[in-house]
N, C-alpha and C positions, 0 to 999 in steps of 0.2 A: 839471383837464389842458390845459395851452394848445395851442393849434394844431402848432406845431412839432411836441410831444413826438407832440402824434396823429398826426402824420404819419414822427415817428422810428417808433413804434409798428409802423405798418402797414406799413413799407418795411423793417424790418429783414426779415432771413432767418431763418424759422425752424429748427428743429431736424431737420425733417424734410427742409427744403430742401437741407441742409446733407448732409446722410447722401448725399442721392441724388448729388451730385457726386463721392463717395468711391468709386476703384475696387473691386473687389470683390477683388483681388489684396491690397488693402492690410488689409482685413477679415478674410482666409480664415485667417492666417498667426494671428492674435491669437484668432479664436474657437475656432480646432484645440487651442491652448495651453487653453483654457480648459475645452472638452470633454474634453481628459486629464485636466484636475485634478478635474473633476467625477465624471469616473470612481473616481478614486481614492477620493474621500470620499463620494458618494452613491454607495445601493443600486443594482445595475442588475437587472432580470426576466431572466430566464433567457432569453426570446426577444431582448432587446439585447443581451448575449453571444454568441447564436449569430448576431445579423448583425453585430457587431465583427467574430468570430474570422474570419467566413468573410471580411471585409473586410481583415482581417491575413492571410490564404493570398494575397487577390486581389494584393493590392500588392505580396507579396514576389514571385508571379507576374511581375510587369509591369517590375518592377527587374530582375531577372536576365535578362528577354528585352531591355530596353533596354540594358543591359550587352553582349549578346551581337551585339546588331544596328546598337550607334552603331562609326562609323567610327573614330576614334579614341578616348582616354579625356578626352580634354579637349573634347570634344563635347559630355560628361557631367558636366558642369563644376559641377552644382548636385546632385550624388550626397552629398557628404558632410551634407550638411542633410538630406538626405530620409534616408540611413542615421539620422542623429540621430533625427529625427520617427519614422521607424518602431520605434527601438528603444523612444522615448517610450511609441509607442500600447501595444508588445509588455506593458512593464514595467506599464503601467496596467492594461491589461488581466487579467495576473496578479493585481494585487492585487486587483479586481474579480471576480474568479472565485476567489481565497481566501477571500473577504467571504462569495460564497453556495453553496462550499463546506462552509465551517465551520459555517455557521449552517443550510443545509438539506439537508446530506449523510447526516443520518440518514432521510428522505423518499424517498430513490433513487438509483438510477443516473443518472435525468433529472432529478434537483435542482437541476445548473447548467446545463441545456440541454441540446439535442439534439448539437449539435458534441461536448462536450467527453465526451457517454454515444456519441459515435460512436466517439472515437478509444479511448475505454478500454475497450469490449466489442467494436464490429467487427475495427478495428485490429490489438489483443494477442489476440483470442479470449477477451475476461473473464477472463485467469487475470494475475492482478496480480504473479507471480513474470517471467511473458514481457513482462509492460509495463514493471517496472524495467530489466529484462535492456535491452531494447528502447531506453528513455529512457538510459541509463548509456552505451551503444555513441552514438547519436546526439551524446550532449554532448561525449564522447570524441573522436569524431570530427571535431564542430566546433571544440571547446575547441585538443584538442594539432595535430590536423593544419590544418586550413585558416586558423584563425583565428589561430596561431602564425604559419603560415609567410607570408600575406597582410600581419600586421603586421609582421615582419623585411622583406619584400620594399617596405610603404611607407615605413619605415624608412630603407633604404639608399639608394631614390628619392628621399629629401626631402633624406638629405646629398650626395645628389652632385648633384643640382639646384641646391641653395644653393652648392656650394663651384666649380661651374662658372657661376656665375651673372655674375661681373667679365669672364671669359672669353667668354661668348656676347654680351655687352654690347659689347666690344671687337671683336668679330666684327661687329656690326650698324655698329658706327662704322663702322669698315675698307669694311665694302660700300656704305656710305655715300657714305663717301668717293671710294671708286676709281666710282662710276656704275652701278653693279650693282642699285641701288636707287633707287628716289625717296624723298622725304620721306615721303609718305604712307605705301608700304611699309613705310620704315624706322621709322616710326612704330606701325604696325599689328603689325611681329614686336615691338618695346619691349611692346608691351600686350598680344601673347601670350604674352611672356615670364614678365612680371608673372604673367597667369592662370595658367600653366603652376605657376610657383614655388607659388604660393598656393594650388593645386589639391592639388599634392603634401605640401606643409606639412598641410592641409586632411584628407588620406589618413589622414598619419604620425597626428595623432587621434582619426582617427574609427574605425579600425580599435581602439583603445584601445575604444572603446563594443561594439563585436562580443564583445570577449573580455571584457570586462565584465558583457555580457548573459549569454555561457553559462556565470560565475560564479553570479549573480544566477539562473538557472533550478535549478542542484541545490540551491542555499541554501532556494529557495521550497519545491522538493520536500520537504527535509528539514523543513521548517515545519509544513507541508500534513498531513505524514503524521504527525509527530508530535502537532501540534494535532487533528487530526482523531480518533486514537486516544484521547486524554484527551477531548477536548466529545461523543466518542459513549459513551464507558463514562462519563465520569463526572457529563456533562447529561443524556444523551438512554437512560441504563439498558441501554446495547447490550452484549451480551458484547464479550469480545476479539476473536473470531472475527469475528460480525457485521459490528465496528466497521473491524478492519483491510480486510474483503472490501468492506465500501463505499468507505469514503474511501480507500483505497490505489486500488481504481479510476479514482476519481472525480479523484485526484490525478493519478496517470500520464496519465489522458483531458487531464487542465488542461493535464501538465507536455508532453505531444506535441504539442498543440495549439499552442504555444506556440514549441515547439524548432522545428520542420519550417522554420515562416518564417525564425527564424533560423535555419536552417543553409542556408537558398536566401538570406539578405542574405548571411551571412560567406561563399557561394560567387561571389556576385555581387562583393563587394570584391574576391578571389583574380585572378577573372579581368578585372576593370578593371586594379588594377595588374599584372598580370604584359604586359598587354596594351603593345605598340609602339607608338612617339608617332605613326607615319606613317600615312596617311589611307588606310585598307584595310577593307574589310570582315570580320569575323571566320571565318566562314564560306570567302571566298575567300582568306585565307590560307591556314587549315589545309588545305582542298582542292589550294592550288597546290603546297605544299612539303611536304604526308604524300604525296598522290597523285601529284604530278606527274611524278614516275619509277617505271615500272612495273616496276624491276626490282626494289624493296622486295617488292609486290605476289607477284611472279614465286617469291620465293624462301619468303617465307610461306606461298604456297600447295603449292610441292612439299614444305615442312616438315610442313604439316598434310596433307598426301596419303599420307606416310610413318607420321607416328602412329598415322592411320586400320587401316592395314594391321598395326599389331601387334598381334597376340590380348590378349585382356582390358581394351582402350580403347573407350571408347563410339565404335566403329568410324562409325558415323552420322552422327557429328554431326562428327569431323574431317573426317569424306570431303566432305558436304557442306561446310562451310567453307572446305577448302581449293580444291577445285572453283570455288565463288563468288570466291577469290581472283583465280585463274589467271585465267576468265572476266574479271574486272573488268580485271585485267592487260592482257588481250588486246582489248580495247574502246579502253583508251588509245593501245596501239599503234596501233590501226587510227587512231584521231582523230588520233592524231601526226603518223600517214604521211601522212591527208587530206589535213591543215593545211600541209605538207611540199611537196606537191603542186599544191596549187593555188598557194603562192606562188612555184616555179615556173615555173607557168604563165605567172599574172601577169608574171613576170619578162623568160621568151621572147617575150609579146604588147609587152612595152614596150622590147624591143632592135629596134635599126633593120635593116632589109635589110640583107642585104650585100653585094649587088649591085647596088645603086643606084647612081649615078653621084654624083660629087661637084659640089655647086655651091657657090654665094658663100654659101647659110645654112650651110654647114658651117663655116665661117671665123666663130666666135665672139670677138669681141675681147674686150679683158681687161677683167676686173672693176676699177670704181676701189677700192672694198676684198673683200678676200676672205679666208678662211681654211682653210686646208690643214690635215687631221689625219690622223692614222696610223689603221689599221682598230680598233685597240684603243679607240681614244675615240670611236666611232661612236656608243656607247651614249648618252654624254654629249647627243649630239644629240637622239638620240630621244625625244622627250618622253612616248612610250606607254608607255617600256621606265622613264619617271623621270629620265631627262635631263633638266637645267636650263638647258644653258649656250645655247639658243637664247634663251630668254624672259633670260637675265641680259644675251645682246648684242642685245637689245632696250629693257631699262634703258639701258643703255649709249650706245646711241644718242637716247633721248629725253633724257638727262642733258645730252649734249653737242651737239646739237642745241639744246637751250635755253643752253648755256654761251657756244658758240662765235657762234650768230648764222643760223647758217643749216642746212638739212635734212642730217643725214648721212646719204650714199646705204646702202640694204642691205647686210650683211655677209653675201656669197656662201660658203657653209659647203658643202668637197667632204669626199671623203676621198681619199689619196692612198697609192697600195700602194706606191709606190718609198720611199716616206720608214718613218721607222724607229716602230714600232708603238705608242710611245706620245709621239712629238713632232710638232709643231703649225708651224705658218709662218704668220706674218701677210703677204699680199701688198697694194698700192698699185699699182695701174695693171700689173701682173703683175710686178712687183719685190719682193722678200721685204727688209722693214724691220724686222724682228721674227720671231724665233724663240725655242721654249721646250720642255719635258718635263716629262708631267704624268703621273701613277700615278691612273687612273680608279676603282681598288677601296682609295683613302688618302686621308687628308687633311695638307692641306700646315699643319705648326705654327711660326707664323715668331716669331723670337725679338727683341722689342723692346728687348731691354735690361735688363728686370726680372723677369726668370724666377729662382724662387728653386730649383727645383729640375728636373733635367733628366727626360726621359721617353727609352723606347728607340725608335728611328727608323732611319731611312736619312737618312743629312747629304746636304744639298743647299742651293742657293742661287734663292730668288726669282727668275725669270726675270724678272721688271719692273723691280725695283728694286735684284736684287742681294743681298739682305738674307739672311745664315745661317738654314736653315731646315730641318726634319726631315720623312720624309714617316713618317705614322707611320698604324698602325691604327684601324679607325674604334674598336675597344673600350677605347683610351685615349684617346680623342679629351676625355673628361670629364676625367681626370687630366689631362692638356696644358692644359686651361684653367684648372683650379684652381691650375695652376703657372706661369702666367702667359704662357702662350703665347698669342698670336693666332689662332687656329685656322679654315681657310677649307675648305671644300670644292676639287675640280679646276675645276671649271665659273668658279666666282668667279676663281680664278686666271688662266684664259683670259680671261676678259671683262675683269678687271684689265689685262692686259697689250695688251689692243685698246684699251680706253680711253686707254693712256698713250701706245701708239704715233698711232692719231688726233691727239691733242692735241697732237703736236708733230711731226706732217705733216698738219696742216690744210691748208695751201697746196698741199698736191698734191692733197690730196681737191677740193677747191674748181677746178672748171671753166666755161665760158662757158654749158654749158646753168645750173648754179647759179645763178649771175649773173644770166641772164634769170629766172628763178624769183623770185628775190630784185627784181628792180626788179617783175615784177609785181607782186610783194605791196606792194611802195610805193605801186605807180600806184592803186589801190583807195581812200586816202589821198590824195595827193599826184601825183595826172595829171601835172600841168603840170609840174614840177618834171620828171619820168621823161623825158617828152615830148621836153622842151628839151635834157636831155642827152647820151639814147641814141636815135637814132643821130643829131642834128644836131649837137651838140657834139662829143663823144667816141664813138670806136667802142667794140665789146663788149667788145673785146680789151683794151685798153688799162684800161677799168674791171675788169675780172677781175685784170690785172695788179694792179692798186692793191689789190684787197681780198686778192688772194694775200699780196702784203707786207704788210698788215697781220696777216692770219693768222699769216703767220712769228712774227712779233715778238708773238704772244698777244694780240694786241689782237681784243675779241670785236667783231663786225659787228651787235646787235643794235641801236645806235640807225644805223640806216639813214639818215633825213632829215637826220640830221646829216651823216652821211659823201657823202653822194650833193650835198647842197647845197654842200657844201666843194668839192668837185670843179666842180661846176657855176659855181662862183664863179670858182674859178681856170682853169677852161676858157676863160668868157668873156674873161678878160683877155689870152689867147693860147698858154695855156701848154697842152702835149699830154704833155711828159717825164712818164712814170710816176713815178719818185721825187719830183718835184716835186709833183706833183698829191697823193703820199702825206705829202709834211711837211705841206702844208697840211690834208689830212684829221687827222694826228695833233694840231695844234694845234688845230682844231676841238673836236675829242674829248679835250682833255688832261685836262677833269676825270673823266673816266670812266675812262680810263689810269689817272691818279694812286691814282684811288679803288682801284682792280683790286687796285693793287699794295701800297697799304697798308693795306687792309681798311678802310678808310672813319675812319682815322685824322687829327688835325688837323695832327702833326706827322712829317714824312717823313727819315728820316735818307739824307745822299746822299755820292757821295763826288766829288769834286772834280780838275778834271787840277792840275797843276803850273805856273806860271806860264811856264818854261821849255818843258816837255813839251808846253804845249797851243799857243804860239807856233810851235815844230818843228811839229805838226802841222797847221796851218793854214797852214803855209809848202809844205808836199805834198800838200795837201787837193786840189788840179787833178788829179794822177794818180792819185786812189781805191784806190794801193798803200802799205805802208806798209815802209821799207827793214827786210831781215830780221834785223838784229840790233835795231835797236830793237823790230822785231814781238814778238823774245823775250822780252824784257826786260819790256817791258808787259804781255806775256800773263802772266808770271809775279807780276807787280805784283797783276793784276786777280786771278786765281785768289790770291793768300795774302788780299787783304780779302775777296772770297766769302767764303772761308774762314771768316776771324772774323767776318763778318755773320750766318752761317749758325748758328755758334757760340750769338749769342747770338739766337738767332730774331728777326733783323730784317732787309728784304728787301735787298739789292745794286743799288744804283741808282747809276748814273753820270751826273753831269748836266753838259753839255755845251755848246758854242756850236751853234748849227744847222746849220753849214755842215758839222761833223765828222760829227754825229748817224746818218748812213745808213753813213758807213765804218765807224765803232767801232763800230755796233749789229751788222754781221754779223761783224766779228773777235771782239766778246767774246761773243757766242752761239755762236763754234767753242769757245773759251778758258773760259768758263761759262756752262753754259745757263740756270742759274738768275735770272743778272743783266738788270736792265736797263738799256738807255742812252735818257736822255729828253733834249731840249732845253730852252733854256733859255725859250721861247715856247708851252710843254706845260705848265705849272707853272702852275694856277689862283694868282686871289692871295688865297685863302683860305685857302690850304697851307702853314704853315710848315716853315721846310727848319731839318736840322739836320745841322749839318757831323762826317762819321761817318769820315774820312780824306781824305789828298790824294794819288794816284796820282804817284809819281814819278818 
């Protein structure tokens, strides 16, 4: 052996070294499956059967308790796998115990272990007729009632989940586009949707395991009875009575010790598939919905007391339960009254003193952003009651702040009793800029144009974009999504409207304070630029007006260095006029503006002015106004071009000389809000232009 071979031999990892790096979880599943196979092939001693039967019962109890305590079904997504493994374990135990019963059943009742003996002798009283009756009743309950019902619920849930999958994915995309969800939250929603679909599909198949297990239990019982009688009389010389007594009790004990865990698992399946998808403990749901209203307990207690006074009835039992029900109802009434008194005391403490003199502190300034809601929409704001509006608005602020380039101020939400109960209003600086109406107990089904079938609902229009829509009940939400509707909740409707309004009025939201914050942020990386710009060269008010002008034309402020650098350069030449400063800034960040319009495409479709129209507009450029007749014809032409561009899913861009851009931008923004007006000097050299039309 050479030196290199010896080195390779000594440094090669051994099998033991490789096994040390393997996780225990990676070995557990194959080991469990091999153990089950060994139980089927190899004979097991009675003590091992006792241990495994006890372990099977313990596993079933743990699964049932886990299902009861889990917050929602998806939190126990491994349940179908556990159900399959528990079923295989029980079937393997049935095979192993059948071998022991048929081989050693003639030796006595404890031939197959103490557990089977206890279930055969103690549970059914040692009478095989009673044992057969108990086993058949348990099997009927398991197979006909629980398993069949759970299987049907699993099948329907899986079908509705798959039918609603496209609509729910579209709803996630709509929330993402509206800004109510971030990319990470949308990715988490899609992952949760995929897991939920897989879970209910797996539960539909796993319920068949439980049903097959119940059928297998009956067949194994028949095989054990017939085989035990044949072996006992044919091989061991027992009489028919002795063989029936010994083998029947062992068979019944074996069947019960396997049927009871099967019944527990079937119950766990039924509980899990009938749970709602919301995150709430089962005990809290039952307590809040069944015992939340004391009137049900009062009526129940009264009826039981009335039955307790009927002659011939078990009076003591009825009177005892009736009194208990009335006592529980009285305790619930007292608890609710105490909670209401505490709330009223807290409200009284929070109210200001009526006799206090007014001061300047009582004059609150108008909020930069506010949302007023009717009293029926208050529950949408209360997070403790499941309201999601505040979380959606925080998501809108996060997305808009990232897009616009400045921190959007918080939205002050307050109720307004003078409004209609289901109405809301969006205010900027105290002025109403948007309003709408939502139904808090329904869902809004939007018609994107590809609906295959209508659903029942109240006709309305989306308050944000005016699309035709329906207010539908929660029960038909899955059907609406399967029919092609985009279904959103009321909180998303309001948050989307807030996002749309803030986007179109961002220049009104930005004030001197926000501008100063932007300067402070830039000063961390470019302190000399900020120091020379404000207030040495330009006042803060002028810088604010330039930034407001950019936001009015949907230009993001994220490139602060280029924006303030262009202003500083133009101001150093003696220019302090905001429109001229804005023109310099737009030329400096032209690449950003064009990419925001074209989405990064190399080619940009543009509209141009006819030569005569351009010359006419340049002659009157100094007045910053258009002759009324010319303005009307120009508005019609631009609107017509904008409609054709939208029909082809292309942006509407009007390319004009720099001297005309500011005037035409204001005019076009009023005629076609989705159109853009660019100057020649704002187009990067790398962008290819394609003439899409000429404005005559």
